[in-house]
Backbone as numpy.savetxt, mean C-alpha at the origin, in Angstrom:
# Nx Ny Nz CAx CAy CAz Cx Cy Cz
-18.74 0.98 5.64 -18.13 -0.32 5.43 -18.98 -1.07 4.40
-18.29 -1.72 3.48 -18.98 -2.52 2.47 -19.10 -3.95 2.99
-20.16 -4.20 3.72 -20.36 -5.50 4.37 -20.49 -6.63 3.35
-21.11 -6.34 2.21 -21.25 -7.35 1.16 -19.88 -7.77 0.62
-19.01 -6.82 0.38 -17.66 -7.13 -0.10 -16.86 -7.87 0.96
-17.01 -7.46 2.21 -16.30 -8.14 3.30 -16.74 -9.60 3.39
-18.04 -9.82 3.24 -18.56 -11.19 3.27 -17.99 -12.01 2.11
-17.91 -11.40 0.94 -17.35 -12.07 -0.23 -15.88 -12.44 0.00
-15.12 -11.53 0.59 -13.70 -11.80 0.86 -13.51 -12.85 1.95
-14.45 -12.92 2.88 -14.30 -13.88 3.98 -14.34 -15.33 3.50
-14.77 -15.55 2.26 -14.76 -16.90 1.69 -13.33 -17.36 1.38
-12.41 -16.41 1.27 -11.01 -16.77 1.02 -10.37 -17.25 2.32
-9.63 -18.35 2.28 -9.05 -18.89 3.53 -8.03 -17.96 4.19
-7.39 -17.08 3.43 -6.38 -16.20 4.00 -6.96 -14.93 4.61
-8.27 -14.75 4.51 -8.91 -13.54 5.03 -9.68 -13.87 6.30
-9.36 -13.13 7.36 -10.11 -13.26 8.61 -10.59 -11.87 9.01
-11.72 -11.81 9.69 -12.22 -10.53 10.17 -11.78 -10.35 11.62
-11.14 -9.21 11.91 -10.61 -8.97 13.24 -10.65 -7.47 13.55
-11.55 -7.08 14.42 -11.58 -5.68 14.85 -10.32 -5.33 15.64
-9.80 -6.28 16.39 -8.61 -6.04 17.20 -7.41 -5.65 16.33
-7.31 -6.23 15.15 -6.18 -5.91 14.27 -6.19 -4.44 13.86
-7.37 -3.86 13.78 -7.50 -2.47 13.33 -7.42 -1.45 14.48
-7.46 -1.94 15.70 -7.55 -1.05 16.87 -6.44 0.00 16.92
-5.20 -0.38 16.62 -4.08 0.55 16.72 -3.52 0.97 15.36
-4.19 0.58 14.31 -3.74 0.92 12.96 -4.28 2.31 12.58
-3.42 3.14 12.01 -3.81 4.51 11.71 -3.78 4.87 10.22
-3.44 3.93 9.36 -3.30 4.30 7.94 -4.62 4.75 7.33
-5.73 4.23 7.80 -7.02 4.64 7.25 -7.27 6.13 7.48
-6.72 6.66 8.56 -6.87 8.09 8.85 -6.24 8.96 7.78
-5.20 8.46 7.13 -4.57 9.23 6.06 -5.30 9.07 4.74
-6.00 7.97 4.57 -6.70 7.72 3.31 -8.08 8.36 3.26
-8.80 8.35 4.36 -10.18 8.84 4.35 -10.34 10.27 3.83
-9.51 11.23 4.24 -9.70 12.58 3.69 -9.57 12.64 2.16
-8.64 11.89 1.60 -8.48 11.88 0.15 -9.69 11.23 -0.52
-10.16 10.13 0.06 -11.34 9.47 -0.50 -12.57 10.38 -0.40
-12.72 11.05 0.73 -13.86 11.95 0.91 -13.81 13.13 -0.04
-12.63 13.60 -0.35 -12.47 14.71 -1.29 -12.70 14.27 -2.73
-12.36 13.03 -3.02 -12.41 12.52 -4.40 -13.78 11.96 -4.77
-14.42 11.27 -3.85 -15.67 10.57 -4.15 -16.82 11.14 -3.32
-17.94 11.40 -3.96 -19.12 11.91 -3.24 -19.62 10.85 -2.27
-19.68 9.62 -2.72 -20.11 8.51 -1.88 -19.19 7.32 -2.15
-18.92 6.57 -1.11 -18.11 5.37 -1.28 -18.28 4.48 -0.07
-17.95 3.23 -0.26 -17.89 2.25 0.83 -16.48 1.70 0.85
-16.01 1.31 2.01 -14.63 0.83 2.12 -14.57 -0.59 2.68
-13.47 -1.24 2.36 -13.12 -2.53 2.93 -11.68 -2.39 3.42
-11.50 -1.98 4.66 -10.13 -1.84 5.17 -9.52 -3.21 5.45
-8.38 -3.44 4.84 -7.68 -4.71 5.02 -6.29 -4.45 5.56
-5.87 -5.25 6.50 -4.50 -5.21 7.01 -3.82 -6.51 6.60
-2.58 -6.40 6.23 -1.83 -7.58 5.81 -1.03 -8.06 7.00
-1.23 -9.31 7.33 -0.46 -9.92 8.41 0.55 -10.88 7.81
0.34 -12.14 8.08 1.23 -13.19 7.59 0.62 -13.78 6.32
0.81 -13.09 5.22 0.27 -13.55 3.94 1.34 -13.40 2.87
1.23 -14.22 1.88 2.19 -14.15 0.77 1.67 -13.18 -0.29
2.56 -12.67 -1.13 2.11 -11.82 -2.24 1.07 -12.51 -3.13
1.19 -13.83 -3.29 0.20 -14.57 -4.09 -1.17 -14.50 -3.42
-1.22 -14.72 -2.10 -2.49 -14.65 -1.38 -3.09 -13.25 -1.44
-2.24 -12.26 -1.37 -2.70 -10.87 -1.44 -3.25 -10.57 -2.83
-2.56 -11.02 -3.86 -3.03 -10.83 -5.22 -4.39 -11.50 -5.43
-4.61 -12.65 -4.79 -5.91 -13.32 -4.88 -7.02 -12.45 -4.30
-6.72 -11.73 -3.21 -7.70 -10.83 -2.62 -8.03 -9.70 -3.59
-7.01 -9.09 -4.17 -7.25 -8.02 -5.15 -8.07 -8.52 -6.33
-7.81 -9.75 -6.76 -8.46 -10.29 -7.95 -9.97 -10.42 -7.77
-10.44 -10.61 -6.55 -11.88 -10.75 -6.31 -12.64 -9.55 -6.87
-12.08 -8.35 -6.74 -12.78 -7.15 -7.19 -12.09 -6.45 -8.36
-11.11 -7.12 -8.95 -10.29 -6.48 -9.98 -11.12 -5.92 -11.14
-12.09 -6.67 -11.61 -12.87 -6.26 -12.79 -14.09 -5.42 -12.46
-14.26 -5.07 -11.20 -15.37 -4.21 -10.80 -14.98 -2.76 -11.06
-15.64 -2.08 -12.01 -15.24 -0.71 -12.35 -15.45 0.28 -11.20
-16.21 -0.09 -10.19 -16.41 0.80 -9.06 -15.40 0.63 -7.95
-14.45 -0.28 -8.15 -13.46 -0.55 -7.11 -12.18 0.25 -7.36
-11.69 0.86 -6.29 -10.40 1.56 -6.30 -9.57 0.93 -5.18
-8.35 0.58 -5.49 -7.44 0.03 -4.48 -6.53 1.15 -4.01
-6.44 1.32 -2.71 -5.55 2.31 -2.13 -4.68 1.58 -1.11
-3.40 1.49 -1.41 -2.48 0.71 -0.58 -1.59 1.68 0.19
-1.39 1.40 1.47 -0.62 2.30 2.31 0.60 1.59 2.90
1.73 2.26 2.82 2.94 1.78 3.45 3.90 2.94 3.63
4.54 3.00 4.78 5.69 3.88 4.90 6.81 3.26 4.08
7.81 4.06 3.80 9.01 3.52 3.16 10.05 3.35 4.26
11.22 3.97 4.15 12.28 3.79 5.15 11.84 4.35 6.51
12.46 3.83 7.56 12.12 4.24 8.92 13.36 4.69 9.70
13.31 5.90 10.23 14.25 6.41 11.23 15.71 6.41 10.79
15.93 6.68 9.53 17.29 6.83 9.02 17.64 8.32 8.95
18.92 8.65 8.89 19.27 10.04 8.60 18.74 10.41 7.21
18.44 11.67 7.01 17.80 12.16 5.80 18.44 11.64 4.51
19.75 11.81 4.36 20.41 11.41 3.11 20.32 9.91 2.85
20.44 9.10 3.89 20.33 7.65 3.73 18.90 7.26 3.37
17.93 7.93 3.97 16.53 7.65 3.65 16.22 8.00 2.20
16.70 9.14 1.75 16.48 9.54 0.35 17.06 8.47 -0.59
18.25 8.00 -0.27 18.91 6.99 -1.11 18.12 5.67 -1.12
17.71 5.19 0.06 16.98 3.93 0.15 15.61 4.05 -0.50
14.92 5.17 -0.28 13.59 5.35 -0.87 13.67 5.46 -2.39
14.77 5.98 -2.90 14.97 6.02 -4.36 15.13 4.60 -4.91
15.82 3.74 -4.18 15.95 2.34 -4.60 14.59 1.64 -4.59
13.79 1.91 -3.56 12.46 1.32 -3.48 11.60 1.81 -4.63
11.66 3.10 -4.91 10.89 3.67 -6.01 11.30 3.04 -7.33
12.57 2.87 -7.54 13.06 2.24 -8.76 12.53 0.81 -8.87
12.55 0.06 -7.78 12.06 -1.31 -7.79 10.56 -1.37 -8.13
9.79 -0.42 -7.60 8.36 -0.39 -7.89 8.12 -0.01 -9.36
8.74 1.05 -9.80 8.51 1.56 -11.16 9.04 0.59 -12.22
10.17 -0.05 -11.94 10.78 -0.97 -12.91 10.25 -2.40 -12.76
9.30 -2.61 -11.84 8.69 -3.92 -11.61 9.72 -4.98 -11.21
10.46 -4.65 -10.16 11.44 -5.57 -9.59 11.07 -5.84 -8.12
10.01 -6.61 -7.89 9.53 -6.80 -6.52 10.55 -7.45 -5.58
11.42 -8.29 -6.11 12.40 -8.96 -5.25 13.46 -8.00 -4.71
13.49 -6.79 -5.24 14.45 -5.79 -4.77 13.92 -4.96 -3.61
12.73 -5.30 -3.10 12.14 -4.54 -2.00 12.20 -5.37 -0.73
13.02 -4.95 0.21 13.20 -5.67 1.47 12.23 -5.11 2.53
12.04 -5.83 3.62 11.18 -5.32 4.70 11.63 -3.97 5.24
12.93 -3.69 5.20 13.44 -2.41 5.72 13.09 -1.25 4.79
12.71 -1.55 3.55 12.40 -0.51 2.59 10.95 -0.06 2.62
10.06 -0.95 3.08 8.64 -0.61 3.14 7.96 -1.58 4.10
7.45 -1.05 5.22 6.84 -1.93 6.22 5.59 -2.61 5.66
4.93 -1.98 4.71 3.75 -2.57 4.07 4.08 -3.19 2.72
5.28 -3.68 2.59 5.73 -4.17 1.30 4.92 -5.34 0.79
4.34 -6.14 1.66 3.58 -7.29 1.20 2.37 -6.86 0.35
1.69 -5.81 0.76 0.56 -5.31 -0.05 1.07 -4.79 -1.39
2.19 -4.10 -1.36 2.79 -3.59 -2.61 3.17 -4.77 -3.50
3.78 -5.79 -2.93 4.19 -6.95 -3.71 2.98 -7.70 -4.27
1.89 -7.74 -3.51 0.66 -8.37 -4.00 0.15 -7.66 -5.25
0.16 -6.34 -5.22 -0.26 -5.58 -6.39 0.73 -5.76 -7.54
2.01 -5.77 -7.22 3.01 -5.93 -8.26 2.91 -7.29 -8.95
2.40 -8.31 -8.26 2.20 -9.62 -8.90 1.20 -9.52 -10.04
0.33 -8.52 -9.98 -0.70 -8.36 -11.00 -0.30 -7.42 -12.12
0.84 -6.77 -12.00 1.24 -5.75 -12.98 1.32 -6.31 -14.40
2.08 -7.36 -14.59 2.25 -7.91 -15.93 0.94 -8.51 -16.46
0.26 -9.24 -15.60 -0.98 -9.90 -16.02 -2.00 -8.89 -16.54
-2.03 -7.71 -15.97 -3.02 -6.71 -16.35 -2.42 -5.53 -17.11
-1.17 -5.66 -17.51 -0.54 -4.60 -18.31 -0.38 -3.29 -17.57
-0.15 -3.36 -16.27 0.01 -2.15 -15.47 1.44 -1.67 -15.46
1.59 -0.39 -15.35 2.89 0.24 -15.14 2.76 1.17 -13.95
3.79 1.21 -13.15 3.79 2.09 -11.98 4.48 3.40 -12.33
3.94 4.47 -11.82 4.52 5.79 -11.99 4.69 6.40 -10.60
5.86 6.92 -10.32 6.08 7.61 -9.05 5.49 9.01 -9.17
4.56 9.34 -8.28 3.95 10.66 -8.27 4.75 11.63 -7.41
5.23 11.14 -6.27 6.04 11.95 -5.37 6.66 11.05 -4.32
7.87 11.35 -3.92 8.56 10.62 -2.87 9.22 11.64 -1.98
8.90 11.60 -0.70 9.45 12.52 0.28 9.64 11.79 1.60
10.08 12.54 2.58 10.14 11.96 3.92 9.80 13.04 4.94
9.71 12.61 6.18 9.29 13.54 7.23 10.27 14.69 7.39
11.51 14.53 6.97 12.47 15.63 7.01 12.12 16.74 6.05
11.37 16.43 5.01 10.92 17.44 4.06 9.76 18.27 4.60
9.05 17.72 5.57 7.87 18.41 6.08 8.01 18.85 7.53
8.61 18.01 8.36 8.67 18.31 9.79 9.97 18.99 10.20
10.96 18.98 9.32 12.19 19.71 9.60 13.32 18.91 10.19
13.06 18.00 11.14 14.13 17.22 11.76 14.61 16.17 10.77
15.87 16.22 10.42 16.40 15.31 9.41 17.32 14.24 9.99
17.35 14.12 11.31 18.24 13.12 11.91 17.63 11.71 11.87
16.32 11.61 11.96 15.61 10.32 11.93 14.29 10.55 11.20
14.23 10.15 9.94 13.05 10.45 9.13 12.33 9.18 8.75
11.09 9.35 8.30 10.27 8.26 7.76 9.95 8.63 6.32
10.16 7.68 5.42 9.93 7.93 4.01 8.51 7.62 3.58
8.03 8.35 2.57 6.69 8.17 2.03 6.76 8.29 0.51
5.95 7.55 -0.18 5.88 7.67 -1.63 4.45 7.54 -2.09
4.14 8.17 -3.21 2.83 8.02 -3.84 3.09 7.51 -5.25
2.42 6.43 -5.58 2.61 5.78 -6.88 1.24 5.50 -7.48
1.14 5.63 -8.78 -0.09 5.28 -9.50 0.21 4.06 -10.36
-0.70 3.12 -10.34 -0.59 1.93 -11.18 -1.70 2.01 -12.20
-1.32 2.10 -13.46 -2.35 2.22 -14.50 -1.88 1.50 -15.75
């Protein structure tokens, strides 16, 4: 844990430290193996988005934006528990909204972690970022059951 960075973020009024908030959250479990494989050493600042606006989230990102040692890794499922074909269709719309920089086209049903995505998207134009879809799939592509799937996407912002 990067305690120094956490202390710096705690100066923002929208940031609170809460171990309880992380107790049942599992997204870090999916990120750590990739980080461990990619970086020999690193420190993390796990953040969960609660009741915050995209502007407030963008302010959090901005604190470390110009630090060349900082990497932002944002996690969100896409569609939830739809039949396979409907999920593919909805996740394609979400992907289009991300890649084409249309944040208002992303509803809560399209990405449960959409607020973090929207916070990053607020910074796209300011920093000349473009989003690229790396891969979009759902649990029906991996687990086999296509009656109720969860969508996932990987996007790079550069």
